[in-house]
N, CA, C and O of each residue as an XYZ file, in Angstrom:
432
protein
N       8.351    -17.248      1.879
C       7.342    -16.579      1.073
C       6.146    -17.513      0.914
O       6.310    -18.713      0.693
N       4.938    -16.950      1.029
C       3.725    -17.715      0.815
C       3.620    -18.138     -0.637
O       4.042    -17.406     -1.533
N       3.070    -19.297     -0.871
C       2.898    -19.763     -2.246
C       1.726    -19.056     -2.914
O       1.749    -18.861     -4.129
N       0.726    -18.675     -2.174
C      -0.420    -17.944     -2.694
C      -0.424    -16.537     -2.089
O      -0.088    -16.378     -0.915
N      -0.796    -15.520     -2.860
C      -0.866    -14.168     -2.292
C      -1.871    -14.107     -1.141
O      -2.952    -14.693     -1.209
N      -1.499    -13.400     -0.106
C      -2.409    -13.149      1.007
C      -3.470    -12.171      0.515
O      -3.170    -11.274     -0.272
N      -4.686    -12.336      0.968
C      -5.771    -11.463      0.533
C      -6.347    -10.710      1.727
O      -6.782    -11.319      2.704
N      -6.345     -9.383      1.639
C      -6.967     -8.524      2.649
C      -7.893     -7.551      1.933
O      -7.631     -7.164      0.794
N      -8.966     -7.159      2.593
C      -9.856     -6.109      2.103
C      -9.823     -4.960      3.099
O      -9.887     -5.182      4.308
N      -9.725     -3.737      2.600
C      -9.713     -2.596      3.519
C     -11.050     -2.455      4.227
O     -11.124     -1.810      5.273
N     -12.103     -3.040      3.684
C     -13.441     -2.953      4.278
C     -13.738     -4.093      5.252
O     -14.858     -4.205      5.750
N     -12.747     -4.935      5.526
C     -12.936     -6.019      6.491
C     -13.336     -5.417      7.839
O     -12.678     -4.486      8.303
N     -14.400     -5.924      8.482
C     -14.854     -5.330      9.743
C     -13.831     -5.372     10.869
O     -13.981     -4.646     11.852
N     -12.788     -6.205     10.756
C     -11.758     -6.241     11.801
C     -10.968     -4.941     11.870
O     -10.424     -4.612     12.925
N     -10.892     -4.189     10.762
C     -10.122     -2.936     10.776
C     -10.773     -1.800     10.002
O     -10.246     -0.687     10.022
N     -11.874     -2.022      9.333
C     -12.488     -0.991      8.480
C     -12.788      0.308      9.220
O     -12.663      1.384      8.635
N     -13.179      0.236     10.481
C     -13.539      1.446     11.234
C     -12.386      2.012     12.052
O     -12.565      2.979     12.793
N     -11.207      1.416     11.922
C     -10.037      1.936     12.652
C      -9.556      3.232     12.001
O      -9.616      3.406     10.784
N      -9.087      4.115     12.843
C      -8.638      5.430     12.383
C      -7.439      5.321     11.441
O      -6.505      4.555     11.678
N      -7.495      6.099     10.382
C      -6.367      6.227      9.443
C      -6.305      7.684      8.995
O      -6.368      7.994      7.805
N      -6.179      8.564      9.978
C      -6.218     10.001      9.729
C      -4.851     10.629      9.857
O      -4.113     10.365     10.806
N      -4.524     11.463      8.890
C      -3.344     12.313      9.018
C      -3.757     13.532      9.850
O      -4.941     13.753     10.100
N      -2.783     14.298     10.264
C      -3.065     15.492     11.055
C      -4.050     16.384     10.304
O      -3.829     16.720      9.141
N      -5.126     16.762     10.969
C      -6.133     17.636     10.369
C      -7.166     16.903      9.534
O      -8.039     17.541      8.945
N      -7.094     15.590      9.468
C      -8.055     14.804      8.697
C      -8.817     13.872      9.624
O      -8.435     13.684     10.779
N      -9.885     13.296      9.117
C     -10.625     12.278      9.852
C     -11.100     11.249      8.849
O     -12.010     11.514      8.064
N     -10.484     10.068      8.871
C     -10.874      9.000      7.957
C     -10.548      7.654      8.590
O      -9.947      7.589      9.662
N     -10.944      6.597      7.925
C     -10.742      5.242      8.436
C     -10.015      4.386      7.403
O      -9.861      4.782      6.247
N      -9.574      3.213      7.836
C      -8.959      2.277      6.905
C      -9.981      1.870      5.847
O      -9.634      1.746      4.673
N     -11.234      1.660      6.245
C     -12.268      1.268      5.290
C     -12.491      2.290      4.199
O     -12.763      1.923      3.056
N     -12.380      3.565      4.527
C     -12.628      4.634      3.551
C     -11.383      4.996      2.746
O     -11.485      5.299      1.557
N     -10.216      4.969      3.375
C      -9.009      5.494      2.724
C      -7.783      4.616      2.898
O      -6.660      5.081      2.704
N      -7.976      3.372      3.255
C      -6.846      2.527      3.600
C      -6.322      1.607      2.521
O      -5.830      0.520      2.826
N      -6.415      2.019      1.250
C      -5.908      1.149      0.183
C      -4.389      0.984      0.278
O      -3.868     -0.087     -0.034
N      -3.681      2.015      0.698
C      -2.224      1.931      0.810
C      -1.767      0.916      1.839
O      -1.010      0.006      1.500
N      -2.208      1.045      3.106
C      -1.782      0.055      4.087
C      -2.304     -1.349      3.781
O      -1.679     -2.341      4.158
N      -3.437     -1.435      3.106
C      -3.954     -2.749      2.724
C      -3.049     -3.388      1.682
O      -2.711     -4.567      1.792
N      -2.654     -2.621      0.671
C      -1.743     -3.139     -0.358
C      -0.392     -3.507      0.249
O       0.189     -4.531     -0.108
N       0.111     -2.676      1.165
C       1.383     -2.978      1.815
C       1.279     -4.247      2.656
O       2.203     -5.061      2.660
N       0.170     -4.424      3.365
C      -0.013     -5.628      4.181
C      -0.036     -6.874      3.304
O       0.537     -7.901      3.667
N      -0.694     -6.787      2.155
C      -0.729     -7.916      1.226
C       0.686     -8.248      0.756
O       1.089     -9.411      0.771
N       1.432     -7.243      0.345
C       2.790     -7.471     -0.162
C       3.703     -8.024      0.929
O       4.423     -8.996      0.700
N       3.679     -7.415      2.108
C       4.567     -7.846      3.190
C       4.202     -9.252      3.663
O       5.088    -10.087      3.846
N       2.921     -9.523      3.860
C       2.495    -10.842      4.333
C       2.771    -11.929      3.292
O       3.088    -13.065      3.646
N       2.651    -11.580      2.015
C       2.898    -12.554      0.961
C       4.387    -12.828      0.792
O       4.791    -13.978      0.618
N       5.196    -11.790      0.843
C       6.624    -11.922      0.540
C       7.482    -12.326      1.737
O       8.618    -12.767      1.563
N       6.955    -12.182      2.933
C       7.739    -12.489      4.137
C       6.890    -13.330      5.080
O       5.723    -13.600      4.799
N       7.462    -13.732      6.168
C       6.726    -14.456      7.201
C       6.258    -13.494      8.298
O       6.022    -13.915      9.430
N       6.125    -12.220      7.972
C       5.718    -11.207      8.943
C       4.226    -11.295      9.207
O       3.424    -11.360      8.276
N       3.858    -11.298     10.485
C       2.450    -11.292     10.887
C       1.956     -9.852     10.814
O       2.248     -9.048     11.699
N       1.217     -9.529      9.776
C       0.741     -8.156      9.601
C      -0.656     -8.158      9.011
O      -1.158     -9.198      8.582
N      -1.274     -7.007      8.992
C      -2.580     -6.795      8.385
C      -2.720     -5.291      8.131
O      -1.836     -4.536      8.536
N      -3.782     -4.824      7.483
C      -3.904     -3.398      7.187
C      -3.833     -2.489      8.419
O      -3.257     -1.404      8.348
N      -4.404     -2.915      9.535
C      -4.357     -2.081     10.744
C      -2.926     -1.946     11.258
O      -2.520     -0.864     11.681
N      -2.164     -3.029     11.225
C      -0.771     -2.966     11.678
C       0.072     -2.100     10.750
O       0.936     -1.358     11.217
N      -0.167     -2.184      9.447
C       0.588     -1.347      8.507
C       0.215      0.125      8.676
O       1.085      0.991      8.589
N      -1.052      0.419      8.913
C      -1.479      1.811      9.135
C      -0.834      2.366     10.402
O      -0.389      3.514     10.425
N      -0.785      1.554     11.451
C      -0.150      1.990     12.702
C       1.345      2.208     12.498
O       1.911      3.168     13.020
N       1.985      1.321     11.740
C       3.413      1.469     11.437
C       3.668      2.799     10.729
O       4.580      3.540     11.095
N       2.852      3.095      9.712
C       3.026      4.343      8.962
C       2.789      5.554      9.850
O       3.497      6.555      9.736
N       1.802      5.472     10.734
C       1.495      6.597     11.620
C       2.620      6.864     12.612
O       2.790      7.996     13.065
N       3.389      5.835     12.953
C       4.477      5.984     13.919
C       5.780      6.476     13.307
O       6.744      6.727     14.030
N       5.822      6.615     11.996
C       7.047      7.101     11.368
C       7.276      8.561     11.736
O       6.317      9.307     11.932
N       8.543      8.980     11.833
C       8.815     10.370     12.203
C       8.265     11.348     11.178
O       8.309     11.097      9.973
N       7.754     12.451     11.666
C       7.245     13.512     10.804
C       8.125     14.734     11.002
O       8.070     15.396     12.038
N       8.914     15.015     10.022
C       9.802     16.169     10.082
C       9.566     17.029      8.856
O       8.962     16.583      7.880
N      10.038     18.245      8.907
C       9.920     19.128      7.763
C      10.547     18.461      6.540
O      11.659     17.937      6.606
N       9.826     18.490      5.437
C      10.290     17.921      4.166
C      10.528     16.414      4.229
O      11.259     15.871      3.401
N       9.924     15.738      5.195
C      10.062     14.288      5.308
C       8.684     13.701      5.563
O       8.072     13.941      6.604
N       8.211     12.933      4.602
C       6.871     12.376      4.749
C       6.823     11.033      4.034
O       7.339     10.890      2.926
N       6.217     10.078      4.659
C       6.018      8.767      4.053
C       4.524      8.512      3.968
O       3.799      8.677      4.949
N       4.077      8.116      2.807
C       2.677      7.762      2.622
C       2.608      6.405      1.948
O       3.448      6.066      1.115
N       1.616      5.648      2.312
C       1.339      4.397      1.622
C       0.269      4.723      0.600
O      -0.872      5.009      0.964
N       0.618      4.683     -0.656
C      -0.279      5.161     -1.707
C      -0.894      4.011     -2.492
O      -0.590      2.839     -2.273
N      -1.756      4.386     -3.398
C      -2.410      3.402     -4.254
C      -1.403      2.559     -5.008
O      -0.268      2.972     -5.244
N      -1.839      1.385     -5.375
C      -0.982      0.501     -6.146
C      -1.803     -0.155     -7.248
O      -3.032     -0.195     -7.195
N      -1.108     -0.654     -8.223
C      -1.741     -1.370     -9.320
C      -1.090     -2.741     -9.395
O       0.136     -2.857     -9.414
N      -1.910     -3.769     -9.436
C      -1.420     -5.138     -9.501
C      -1.869     -5.740    -10.820
O      -3.049     -5.673    -11.164
N      -0.947     -6.322    -11.553
C      -1.291     -6.993    -12.808
C      -0.557     -8.327    -12.864
O       0.535     -8.478    -12.317
N      -1.176     -9.282    -13.532
C      -0.513    -10.568    -13.747
C       0.489    -10.362    -14.874
O       0.128     -9.941    -15.973
N       1.742    -10.662    -14.590
C       2.797    -10.453    -15.573
C       2.959    -11.720    -16.410
O       3.925    -12.466    -16.248
N       2.000    -11.951    -17.306
C       2.057    -13.122    -18.178
C       2.577    -12.752    -19.564
O       2.503    -13.550    -20.499
N       3.103    -11.538    -19.687
C       3.639    -11.082    -20.963
C       2.643    -10.332    -21.815
O       3.018     -9.762    -22.840
N       1.370    -10.316    -21.414
C       0.356     -9.663    -22.239
C       0.149     -8.199    -21.871
O      -0.495     -7.464    -22.619
N       0.682     -7.766    -20.734
C       0.492     -6.385    -20.295
C       1.718     -5.563    -20.660
O       2.845     -5.931    -20.329
N       1.491     -4.448    -21.345
C       2.569     -3.526    -21.650
C       2.148     -2.126    -21.250
O       1.123     -1.620    -21.705
N       2.940     -1.507    -20.402
C       2.652     -0.145    -19.968
C       3.432      0.836    -20.834
O       4.556      0.553    -21.248
N       2.840      1.971    -21.098
C       3.504      3.021    -21.856
C       4.606      3.623    -20.981
O       4.311      4.223    -19.948
N       5.858      3.470    -21.379
C       6.996      3.904    -20.572
C       6.971      5.407    -20.297
O       7.305      5.831    -19.190
N       6.581      6.221    -21.281
C       6.501      7.664    -21.065
C       5.485      8.002    -19.979
O       5.731      8.862    -19.133
N       4.346      7.320    -20.010
C       3.321      7.543    -18.987
C       3.862      7.182    -17.607
O       3.692      7.943    -16.655
N       4.511      6.028    -17.498
C       5.032      5.596    -16.205
C       6.068      6.573    -15.660
O       6.065      6.882    -14.469
N       6.953      7.061    -16.526
C       7.976      8.006    -16.083
C       7.351      9.336    -15.665
O       7.761      9.931    -14.668
N       6.366      9.799    -16.424
C       5.688     11.050    -16.067
C       4.951     10.894    -14.747
O       5.046     11.761    -13.878
N       4.210      9.786    -14.588
C       3.457      9.553    -13.358
C       4.395      9.415    -12.164
O       4.120      9.961    -11.096
N       5.492      8.694    -12.333
C       6.442      8.518    -11.238
C       7.047      9.858    -10.821
O       7.234     10.103     -9.629
N       7.351     10.717    -11.775
C       7.891     12.034    -11.453
C       6.870     12.925    -10.781
O       7.208     13.705     -9.891
N       5.625     12.813    -11.203
C       4.561     13.654    -10.648
C       4.312     13.326     -9.193
O       4.141     14.234     -8.379
N       4.287     12.052     -8.845
C       4.022     11.653     -7.461
C       5.296     11.347     -6.698
O       5.251     10.941     -5.537
N       6.436     11.543     -7.355
C       7.730     11.236     -6.754
C       7.750      9.784     -6.274
O       8.217      9.481     -5.176
N       7.234      8.902     -7.119
C       7.135      7.479     -6.773
C       7.916      6.619     -7.718
O       8.772      7.091     -8.467
N       7.611      5.370     -7.669
C       8.307      4.431     -8.517
C       7.540      3.139     -8.631
O       6.447      2.989     -8.085
N       8.125      2.217     -9.343
C       7.485      0.930     -9.540
C       8.335     -0.178     -8.951
O       9.548     -0.037     -8.793
N       7.692     -1.261     -8.637
C       8.375     -2.405     -8.078
C       7.717     -3.664     -8.619
O       6.498     -3.819     -8.542
N       8.513     -4.544     -9.156
C       8.006     -5.821     -9.641
C       8.318     -6.874     -8.584
O       9.476     -7.089     -8.227
N       7.260     -7.533     -8.085
C       7.410     -8.581     -7.094
C       7.031     -9.919     -7.695
O       6.028    -10.002     -8.403
N       7.793    -10.966     -7.440
C       7.486    -12.284     -7.993
C       6.418    -13.007     -7.175
O       6.716    -13.968     -6.465
N       5.187    -12.542     -7.277
C       4.113    -13.209     -6.516
C       3.145    -13.889     -7.448
O       2.178    -14.501     -6.995
């Protein structure tokens, strides 16, 4: 694991104009790539995997697409867990149910 978090920007010119479109859409990593960017930061920081937002977007695009089966890399929220941040548990449970998501605490 890296001692310092890896930093990527979705607007980095190395991948900002790369396609990140779902079927029937037209967008780029720079415009809509917060999910693969956040995933690249987490994966690169927590593992020794050579990745970046473009590689994570390509990985997600290559996942199987079947009826009732879909994977999306969605927005994330990062906070320093110094004990001063408290989230409203009811809000988190409602939000997680609404987007069918969840939370993950990473020691970074």
